[in-house]
N, C-alpha and C positions, 0 to 999 in steps of 0.2 A: 445895548447900541440903539442908537436914536435913528430916525430916517434922514437926517443931517448929515451925520456920520457916514450911511451907507453910501448917499449920493456923493458925497465928497472922495469917499474911497473910490466908487465906481469911476468918478471923473477923473482921479489920479490914474487907474488902471487903464482907460481910455486914451489918456496923454501919454502915457508911457509907450502904450503899444503904439500908438500912432507915431512916435517918435523912431520907436525901435524898426517899423516897417517902411518909413519915409525914404533910406536911402535905397533899398532895394526896389521899391515901387515905382519912384521917381526915376531911377537908373533903367530899369525896364521900360518905362512908359517913353522917355526919349530916344532909346535905342529904336524900339518899334515902330516910333514916328518917323524915324530917320530911315529904317528899311523899307517901309511903307511908301516913303515918298520915293526912294531909288525904284522900287518894284513898279510902281505907276508909271516912273518915266520911262523905264526901259522896258517894259511890259513883260518882266521877267517873273514867273510866278511859280516860284520854288520854294518848298517849303521849309527846308534848311537854312535857305538864305533868311528866314525870317527868327529860327530859333536859335541857331548857332551863335550869331552875335549877342542875343539876349542871354544866353546862357553863360557866355564868356563875361560880359558886362556884369552880369548878377554876381559872378564869382569874384570879380575884380572889387567891385562895392562891397561884397563882405570881408575881402582881404582889408580893404582900407579902413572899412568903419567898424569891424567886427570887435576889436579891442573896445571902442567906443561905447557899442552896443552892451557888450557883456559887462562894462564897468556901470552903467546904466541900471541893467538887469539886478546886479549884486547889489547896488546901494538901495536900489526900490525894495528889493526884497528884505533887505536889513533893517529900512524904515519900517515896512510894514511888521515884521517881526517883533519889534520894539514898541510898536503901537498895540500890540496885541494886550497887554494887561490895561492899557487906558479904555481900549473898545469894549473888554468884557465887563470891566468894575464900573 
């Protein structure tokens, strides 16, 4: 394996992992921001008010995007296994 192949493979891994993490992270960020605005406007400082909506939102995001995430992971893994002979030889 050359340095270029290693860097290309690392870039692919980082890109796929960022794509897979994005729906959950963006959902959590948006819900957390909305809850913090609500808490600062109403002066309610309850921990469960911040945690429960995030947990529900992340669960919904996983239900909606789960099939796409699994398909992306499987196709990337199949591409990676198909590239093994080329990377070794």
